[in-house]
N, C-alpha and C positions, 0 to 999 in steps of 0.2 A: 550553179550553187557555190557560194564562196568558202574558202578554207582558210582557218586561222591556227596558228601552233604557238605553244609556249615551251621553250627551252630552258632547262635549268640545270646549272652544274655548280654545286657549292663546295668550295675547298676550305674555308676557314671555318674553326669551330673553337669553342670554349673548352679548357681543360676539365675533365680528364679525356675528353673526346678528341681523337687525334686529328690533325689537319691533314687533307688530302692534296695531291699533286695533280691528278689526273681529270677531275670532273670538269675544270675550265676548258681544256682542250677537247675533252670529249664533246662538250655542249657546242664548241664552235665547229667540229668536224660534222656533227649531226645538222647543225644550221646550215652549213654549206650544201649539204646534199638535199634538204628539204627545200632550199631556196632555189637550186638549180633545177629540181626534178618534181618537186611537189605541188606546183601551181597553187601557192598559199597567197593570199591576199597580204597577210602580215604575220611576221614572226617575231614574237616577243623573246628577248634572250636576257637571263639573269645569270650572272656567274661569278665566282670569287667569294665575295662576302654579302650573303643575302639574309635580310632579317625575316622574322616570322611575318610581320605586318607586310613587308614588300611582297613576299610570295602569296600571302592570302589576297591582297588587292590585285595581284596579276591573275591568280585563278578566277577570282570573281569576275574581273573584266573579260576573260576569256569565255567563261561559261555562261555568264548573265547577261552580257551585252554584245560582244562581237560574233560569237558562234550561234546565237539564237536561230533556229532553223537552218543552221549551216554545219559544216564539218569541222571538227576540232582535233587536235593532237596534242598530247602533253609528254614531253621528255624529261626525266627528272634522274640525275645522276647525284650521288652523294651518300651521306649515312642514313641508315634506317635503324630505328631502336624500338624495342618492346619493353613496356613498363608494365609492372605486375603489383596490383594492390594487395593488402592484407589477406583477401579472400581467394586469392590466386586468379583473380579475373585480368586478363591481358588487353592491352590497347597498343597498337602499333603507330608509330610516328615518322614523318619524314622530317629528318633532322634538318634545323636552320642555324644560321651562325650564332644567334643570340640564345640558343637552347641551353638550358642548364638542367643538370640531373643530379639526383641523390641515389646513391648505391648503398646495398646491403649484401655484402659478399660479391657475388658475381652478377646479382641481380639490379636491375634499375627499378626503384619502388617509388620514384616520384620525379616529375619534371616540370619545367615551366618553359614555354615556347613550343615551337615546332608545329607542324600540321598533322592531326590525327587522321588516319585512315578512315575512321567513322564519320568525320566531319566532311572529309573529301567526298565520300560515298553519299552523304546526304546532299551535298552541293551538286553533285552530278545528277543523282535521281530527280532532284528538282528541277534541273535545267532542260530546256526545251530545244534539243540538239538534233540535227538529222544524223549524224554519226560521231563517235568518239573513239579514238585510239589513244591509249596511254602506255608508254615505254618506261619501266621503272628499273634503273640499276642502282639498287641499293647493297650491292655485294660487299661494299668496303666496310661495313659494320662488324664490329666484333661480336655483336648480338645478333641472334637468329630472327629473321622475318620467316616464319613458319608459314608453310603451305596452307594448313588448315586455318590458321588465323586469318590469313589474307582472304581466303574463300568465304570465310564467315562474315568478314567485315564489307567487302566490296560486293555487295548482293546486286547492285545495279548493273554490273556486267552480265547477270544471267537473268535479268528481268526486264531489260530495255532493247530496244530494236537497233541494231547494228553497232553495237559497242565491242569493243576489243581490248583486252588487257594482257600485256605480256611483261613478265618480270623475272630477273634472275633471284628467285626468292631464298635460296639457301645462304646462310651468312657465312662469311669467313674473313680473315684478318686482311689488312692493306697488303701485307707481303705477297697475297696472292694476286694483287694486281702488278704484273711483272714491271719491274723498274726499266728493263731493257725495252719494253713495248711502248709505243707512242699513247696508246689508249688502254682503257680497262679492258679485262677478258671479255665481259658482256658486250661493251660498245664496239669492240674490235669485230666481234660476230655480227653485231647490229649492222655495222657499215658493210660488211660482206654481203650480208642479206639484202640490203638497200642497193646494190651494184648492178650494173647492166647484166652482168652474168646470170643474176637470179630472176631475171624478167620471163613473163610467159610471151605466147607469140604475138601479144599486142604491146609488148614492151613495158609491161605493168608488173610491179611488185605487190602483191597483195599481202594480208595479214597472215594467211595460211602460209604462202610461200616463204615469208620472212621467218614464221616459226619453224618451218622445217629446217631452214639453214642454221637458225641459233640452236635447236637441239642438236643437230649434226656437229656443228662447230664446238659446242661446250660439252659434248658426250665424254671426251678424255680429260676434262679440265677439272672434274670434280664439282663443278658448278652445273646445277639442274635448273632450267629455265621452266615456268609454268605460264598457262594462257588460260583466260577465261573470256566468254563472250559469246554473242549469239546474233544471228541476222544475216543479211546478204555479205558477200564477199566485199572487204574494204580494200581500196587500193591506196598504198601510201604514197608511192611515187611512179611516174612514168617516163621512162628513157625513150624519147620520141624518135631518136635515130634508130632505136631497136624494134620499132613497130612494124609488124609484117601485115600484109592485107589478109583480112579474116576470110577463111574459106569454110565451107560446109562439105564435109566428106561424107559421101552417101555410103552407109553401112547396113548390112543385112540382118545384124542381130536384133530380135524382137525386144523392144525396151519396155513392153508391157508384160505383166506377170499372170494373166488370166486369173485362175483361182488361187493361186500361190500367194503367200505374203512376200513382200519386199524383203531382201536380205542386206545386209551390209555391203555385198558386192554390187547391189543394184542402186545404191545411194544417189547416183548422179540421175537417176531417172525417177527419184522420188520427190514429187512436189506436193504443196497445198497445206502442209502441218507445221510451219514454221512456229507459230504461236503455242501450239500444243507441246512442241518439244522445248520451247522456251519455259512453259510452264512446269514441265519435269524437271528441267535443270533446276529452276528456282526452289521446287520440292525437295531435291536432293540436297540442297544447301542447308535446309532446315532438319530434316531427318533421313537417315539412310534407308528409308522405306517408302516407295510410292506405289500405291495402287492405281492402275489405269483402267477406267471403267467405261464401258461404251456399250452400244447396241451390237448385236451380231452383224458384222459385214461392216463395221465403222472404221477398220483399218488398225486395230489396238497393236497387233503383233508387228505390222510394217512400221508404225511410228517409233517403235523400240528399235528394231533391227536397222532400219534404214534412216531414221531421223535421229534418235538419241545417240546411239553407239557411235557414229562417225563424229559427233561432237566432243565426245570424251577423248581427253589427252591420252594417247596410248603410251606415253612415256610414264604416265601416273597410273592409269587404269589397266587391270587385266580382265577381260571379258570371259566369264566361265560359259561353258556351252549351255544353251537355254534348256530347261526341262519343262515337262508337263507333269503334273500330279499323277496321272494314269491310276492303275488300279493299286499300286503299291508305292505312294508317293515317297516313304522313308527310303526305300531302295533306289528311287530315283535321285534323291538327295545323296545318298552315298555313292552313286555313279558318278556324280559330277565333282565330288571331293576326293575321291580314291586315288587320284594322280597326286596328291599332296600326301598320301599316306603309303608309301610303297612297302611291299613286304607283307606277308600274311600276319604277323604280330601287329602292325600298325593298322591293318585293315580291320582285324578284329578290335582295336581300340576305337577306331573310327565309327564301327557299328554300336560299341558300347556307349560312345557319346552321343551319338543319334537317339539311340533307343532308351537310355537309361539315365544318363547322368543330368542332374538337375540344372547345372550352369555350363554347358559343355562349349559355348560360343568362345570363350578366352583360349580354351585349349585348341579348338579348331582353327582359330585365327593365328595362333602361335605357329601352326604348321602351313599356312598359306603364305608361300614365299615366292618371290620373282617380281613382284610388283607392290607399290604403295597401297593401291586400293584394288578391291575385286568387286565385280558387278555380277549378281546373279538374278536371272530373268526366269520367272515361272509363268510360262505362257498357259492360257486356257485354265485359268485357276479354277474355274467352275467344275472342272472334272472331280475335284475334291468333294463336291456335294452330289455329284452323279454316279461315279463309278469307284472312287477311292474306298478301300475296306475301312469300317467305321473306328476300329481301334487306333488308326494311324493319323486320324484327321487331327484331333486335339494336338497330338505331339508335333505334327508337321507345323501346324500354326504358331505353337509356341517357340519352335526353333527358328521360324523365320522373323518373327515380331521381337525376337530378343535382341536384334541388332540395334533397336533404338534404345535400349537399356544400358549400352556400353558407351563410355565416352570416347568420341572420335573412333566410331567403329571403322575398321577398314573393309568391311564387308558391307555392300549396300544390296538391297532387294527391290526388284521392280516386278509388280505382279500385273498380269493383264486378266479382265474378267468381264464376262457378259453383264449388263446392268441388271438383268432379271434375276440374278442370284444375289442381289444385295441382301435380301431378307434373311437367308441362313447365315449370313456373316454376324448378324446380332446375336447369335448364340455363343459367339467367342469374343468377349469383351476387349481383349488386346487387339485383336483384329479390327474390331468395330470401331474403337476409338481413332486408331491410324486412319481407317477409311474416313471418318468424320473430318480429320485434321489435315490429311494428306493427299486426299482425293485429287486426281486429274481426271476430268470428263472429256471424253470424246465427241465433240459437236459436229454437225453436218459440216462437210465442206462446201462452201458456197462463193458466188462470185467470181472474181480473178482468181483465187485459189482453184476453184474447180475447173476453170478453164485451162489453167496452168497444166492440170494433171492429165488433161486431154491432149494438149498441143505441144508442151515442151518436151516430152520424151521423144516424139517423132521428130521434132527439129534437130534435136541433138544426133540423131541418126541421119541427117540430111533430107528428111521427110516433111511434108506438110499434110494438114488435115483441112479438107474443104471446109469454107466458113458455113456452107448450109448445113454440113454433118455436125459441126461444132454447136450449132444452134438448135439442132434437132435433139442432140444427146442431152444439152442443159435442160431443153423442155421436157424429155423423157424422164430425167433423173428425178424432177419434182414430184413425180407420180409415183415412185417406188421407194419403199422402206428398204433399208439395207442394200441401197444401189450401188455402193462402190466396187463390191467384188462382180455384179453383173456388168458394170461399166467397163472394168478393167478386162473381163472375159471378153465382151463384145468387141473391145479395142485390140485384143489379140487377135480375134479372129478377122477383125478388118485388116490388121497388119499382114496376115497370112494371104489375104485376097486383094491386097492394095494394088493400086494402079503402078506396075513397075517401070514403065516409061516416063510417067510423070513424078514417081517418088511420091505418091500421095494416097491417102485415105479418103474414100469416096462414100458419099451418101447413098449412091446406088447400092453398093454392097451392103450398107447397114439395112436398107429396106428389104433386100433379099434375105437378111437374117430375121426379119420381122422384129427389127428393133431391139431394145434394151434387154427386156426379157426373152426374146424370142431367140437370140443368139444362144444362150446357154441351154435352152430347151431343145432347140433345133440339134445342136451337136450331142446332147445327151440322147436324144432319139436315135440318131445316127449309130451312136457307140452300141446302144442297147438292141438295134436291130440288125446292123451289119458288121461282118468281119473286116470288110475293106472300107470301113468308116471314113478313112483319110482321103478317099477318092471324092472328086467332086459329084459324081453321080454313082454312089455305090450300088452294087447288084448282089453281092454275095451275102445271103441272110444267114442269121444264126439260126441254129436248131431250137426246138421248144426247150430242150433240156438246159441249153445255156441260157435262155431267157429266164427260165425258172431259177437258174442258179443266181443270176444277176439281182433278181427281186429277193431272194433270200439273203444275198450278201449285203444289199443296201438297208434291208430291214435290220440285219444285225448290228449296222453301224450307226442305229440310232437309238437313243434311249427314249421310250414313250413316256410323255408327260402326264401329269395328272388331268389337265385340260387338253388343249390342242396344241401347245407348244412342246417341240421336240427337241432334243439335244443330241450332237454327235457324239459317239463314243469309240475309241479304237478298240480294235480287237486283234488277239494274237492270230497270225496267218493260219497257224495250225489249227485253230478252232474253226475258221472259215473253210479250210479244206475239208475238214470233217462233215461239211454239207454234202459232200460227194459219197459220203459212205466209207467203207473200208477197201474198196477196190482200188489198187494202185493206178491202174490204166485211168480210171475217172478222176482220182486225185491229181495225177499229171495234168488231165485235161483241164480241170478247174484251175490249177496253178497257172497255166498257161493264159487262161481268159482272164485270170486277176492281173497278171504282169503285162501281157501284150495287148489286152483289150482294154481293161479299166484303168490301171495305173498309167500305161502309155498314153491311152485316150483322155488323161489329166481330170478323169471323175475321182479317181482315188489317189492317195498317196501311200507310199510304204517307207518303212525304217526299222530300227532295231532298238530294243531296250537295252538297259544297262547291262543284262545278262547275254546280250546277243541274240535274242530270241526276235524273230521278225513279226512286226505288226503291220496291219492296214487300217487307214483311216479315209473318210471323206475328205476331198481335196479342200472343201470349204462348206460350211453350213449354209450357203446361198442355195446349194443343191436341194436342201431340205424343202424349200418352198419353190425354187427357181425352175426344176424339173417336174413338170406337171404329173406324169406318170408316176414319179416317187411320192408326190403329194397324195395321190389317189390310193397308192398301196398303204400309206401311212394311216389312212382312214379306216381300213379294215382291221377288226378284230383286236381293237386297242386294248381292251381288258385282258385279252389272253396274251397279248405282247407284253404287258406291263407285268404280268405274272411271269412270263419267260424271263423278263429281266431280274426280278427278285430271285428267281431260282438260279439264275447265272450269278448274282451276287453272292447267295448261300453257298454255291459250289466252289466259288474263288476263295471264300474265307476258310472252306473245309480243307481244300487243297493247300492253302497258305499255312494251315495249323497241321500239316502231314497227316491228313485224314483222320484226326482226332474225332472220336465218337462224340464227344461234347459239342462239337461244331456240326453235327448232321442237322438236317433241316429242322426248324422248330415246328412245334406241333400244328400252330395255325396255318403256316405255310404249307406244309405237309398236307394238311386238310384239304386246301386249295387246290393243290397240285393232283391230289387223288381224285378230286371231283372233276378235274379236267384232263385227265391223264390222256384219254384217247385222242384229244384234240393237240395236246402238247407233243406227245411222243415221236410223230414223223419229223419234227424239227429239232429234236434233242440229239446231242452226240451221245455216243456209247459211254463217255465219261459221265454225262449228265444222268443218263439213265441209270447207270451204276450207282451214283449218288442217291437218286430217289429209291431204289430198292433196297439199299442200305439202311436209308433213313425209315422207310417202311418198316422192314424187319426190326431195327432198333426200337421203333415205337412199339410194335407188337410185343416184343420182349418186355419193354417198360410197363405196358398196360397190363400183362399178367402178374408183373411184380407189384404194381399198384394195387391190383385186386386182391392178391394175396395179403399185402401190407394192410389194406383198408379191412380186409375179414378179420384178421388178427387184432387191428385196433378196435373193431366193433365189438368182438368177442370179449376183449379186455374191458372195455366200457361197460357192457352188459354184465360181465362177471362181477365187477365192482358194485354195480347198482343192485344186483340181486343178493349181494352180500349185505348190503345196507337194509334192503327189506327185510332180510331175516332177523337182523340185529334189533331193528324197531318194532318188528310186528307184535311181540308181547306188550309193549307199553303203548304204542301208537297204531292201533289195528286200522283205522280208517286211512291215515297217511300212508301206511304201509301198502294197503290195498290200491289207493289211487297211484302210487309209485309202480306197483306190479302191472296194473292196467297200462300204464305209460311205457313201461319197459316192453310190453308186448307190441305196442303201437311202433316203438322206435325199431324193434326187430323187424316188423313187417315192413317198415319203410326202407331200411338200409340194406337186409338181407332177405328178401321176401321168399327166396327159395327154401329156407329153413328156418323153424322156430328153435332156438337153442333150449336144451333140457332145463338148464337153471331158471330161465325165464318162465318156461311153462311151469315148473314146480313152484316158483314163488308166487304165482298168481293163484294156483291150486290152494297152497297152503294159506294164503290171505283169504280166500273165499271160506275156508275151513273156520277160521278164527273169527271172521267178522259176523256179527248179528245181522241177519236179513230184516229190511224195513217190511213189515206186514200191515195190511189195511184194506187193499184193494181186493174185492171179490172177483178174482178172474186175473187173466194175465195184465202185466204192466207193458204197455206198447211204446211208451216214449218217456225219457228223462231230460232234464235241463239242469245245470248249475248256474246260480247267480253270480253276476260279474265280481262280486266281493268274496265269492267263495264260501258264503256262510249258509245257504239255502238250497235245497233240492226241490225241484217241481217233477211231479209224475202224472202220466195220463193214462188211464187203464180201460181194460175190457168192460168195466161195470159203468162206464160213462162218466165218471168223476175225474177232476183234476185234484192232487192232494200236495201240500207242502210239508216238508221234512227238514229238521236240522241234521247235521251230520253225526248225531247220536241216535238217529232213527226215531226220534219223537214228532208227532204231527204238531204243526205249528197252528193250525186252523181247522175248522170243520172241513169236509170234503166239499169242492166247489161242484154243486150239481146244476145241470141244465141242459147239457146235450142229450139227446135222445137216441144214443147209440154209442159205440166204441170211441173212446179218444185215441186217435192215432199219432197225433204229434203235439208237442209243447214246445214253447220258447220264451225267454225272458228279454225284455228290453235292455238295451246297454246301459241305461240309468238305475236298472233294478227295481222299476216301479210297476211295471206292468208285465202280465202273463197272456200270451196268446195261445189258443188251442184250437186244433182242427179235427172235426169228428166225422164219424161214418154217417151221421145225419145231414151231411152236405153243408155245414155251417162253419165259420169262423168265429170265436168269441173272444172278448177282451175282459180281463179281470185285474182287480188290484190284489194286493196282498192279504187282504181281509176276506177274500172270496167274493167280493161284490161286483157283479157285472158292470162294465165301464160304457156299454153302448149295446144297442140292439145287435143280435146276431148277424154276421155279414152272411146274407144268402146269395147264391148265384150258381155255385157248382152243381151239376147234375149227377150227383153221386158222392161217394166217400170223399173227405179231405184228407189226402195222404200225408201232406207235409207243410209245416208253416215255418217262416223265419222273419226276422225283423231286420231292416237295414241298420248299418253302423251309427247312422245319424239320428236312429229312432223315430224317423218321420214316415216310413213306409213298411207295410206288411206284404209279403209274398206268399201266395199258398200254390199248392198243387193237388190237383184232384184225380180221381179215378176216370172221371169224364176226358182225360187227356188235354185238360187245359191248365195254364198257369195264369193267375190273377193277382194284380196289384190292388192294394187297399190303403187309403190313408187312415189316420187315427180318428 
């Protein structure tokens, strides 16, 4: 592949821009090194007086003609300027000899000529290059070429493959280019970096090696270089007489990570995610918040720790310790920031900022010292929706998303989250919007990238992977969701059982493990059954107590989902030890099982929270489905374990609130726990049992108080009603009588154990005042009131049905027809029809004039004791002494 270069050193400028003395000689020196050791087909050189047109044509020739699908390098030394318009928008330019400027105070507000970095970025972006290196020495300018402006402008360097940019971006006057030195400060360091003394064992100077020298050489100069770029390592020059024979040193360290995520320390073994890392870097230049979303087992944590972080310039970025939300996300955030708030007083300030201040980020950033930029990684963000206490969720999200509201925030946030937790994010608008705009998805690794993750780590350690094994793993991977941790674990086991004479991983051992899923399941079964699980043929079986403990531990470390999907949840080690009860000897045995068995056996991981309290977690969610026995355990008593999780959440909240009675178990949850207490009790800690009994006692106290309060309330209500009855009885006796009857009914409904004396007296007084309706010859067995409240109908022992107004006057002649006592009467919803039932066994229909509307309904074998009409007025129901209920239409 051909290589082309453009070397530019501009010395002549129009006033008020000062001329320079170094760029021409700097350009000549760089040209000589590239010509001697760069293997370039052509090196174009522009030096001295260079116009805008000349430089533009040279750039277009290089990028659009010569270097198409080839390699290109640009070196520029001269002035660089920043132009600010009236709205404060800034553009940066490479100054040419015919550049003219207009200034206002110390600011340049207008220019003519020069090459804007924005235009250069577009030209690079639209070019079809194999690789590109740009070395920019604009340190002579009195104006600043600020880092953030360059990063915002030259976006092509974090979105294209194999592009690399190095610049001395901090500006200072020409005086800093020492007159006694042959070259500028930056180019002096650049030439040292391109020298034979800085080559690797193959005689090459790569972009990263060059930048390391530049950063070291310029550290004490007051000049700070920056770099941007991504892709494969780019070789700038090769000193052939320095090339050594390449050797592969056989190393014993396992390059695979099992169920653990890759860390920065294992970056050399991390393969297959270059494009994802490039996407993350691109999003970071747009906004300082990037959500990385993917399925469980897609490698989200690894891509951040071993992919992204090694690409960040450590002279610019400080990487804060990663956190997980856990039970108390605000405390986790305090833990990572408190190093910048030393002393009790400042720690209290930090907690006030985190928990109460409306806009805390500017103050927090003022305390972040020691670097230009800071990166906070929040791993397993889904914990916020599974285990974090409710009141901290909103605040935690607000704090993290505030970084995008600040101009040039020095703090950037990366979150990693399982894709099946996207739905709850929609409840938080600020987070949801950032996910929509800044999302980086974790796709499946396929093809060459997948093959590299299998073969390249072993190759770095002087080992090989049988080609038949590679093909078999690639075949198996296509059958498994969440395959990466399974594959990584299988490769780890294969490394342990590798052919040590051939330094090779073999298909034979893979088949012994029963393939991709079998390796993890086989190992987990060995750890479960045997104390000497590390032996090839273990024989020392665990006792039943230890097996039961393992089951309880693993079930505590998952949160039972509403369907079949479960998620892991860390647990304080102290809570897991409580499984063994209160006996010290048993707790020590369980602790040894945790540490020497399950953690050492790589099924669990251990750590400490910001308060120094130990916690335990699943090594990876792949265990949830990958260990068949564990999957079977999870299918048992799912409803009960969901209830257990709810109880644990409530307990944590109560403890967090210092056992405040207001945070005891809610009544609904308490009722569920009470109904399932005998099933729950064996698996509950003494603290959880105490929480339940305290909640139960509190609820019983509150129940008594509620009953007393209810009684007082009812008594007060009825007292007021009887007072009203007494007041209106002399003038509205009928209304008062109805109210008195209602009061008796309300009393019986709400307090059936006692009829209050005032209520009883009010009814008695009403009955004494009210004139009785007389007319029936014998007893009255049934009455009804019309829907409009104007008419009363009665049925009597004399076999008649009578109509009355509310003054006791008959409205019509008695309705005669029944041959016996009228037991029941009813009025239709429209107030037009009366139904009666009699001891003569018939049901009769009447209008309000007393005329029969149909022949009597016969059917009952005995008296009709009750009648009623449906709300729609279409159906009559009757109940008879013959034990039957009958339906009739009209």
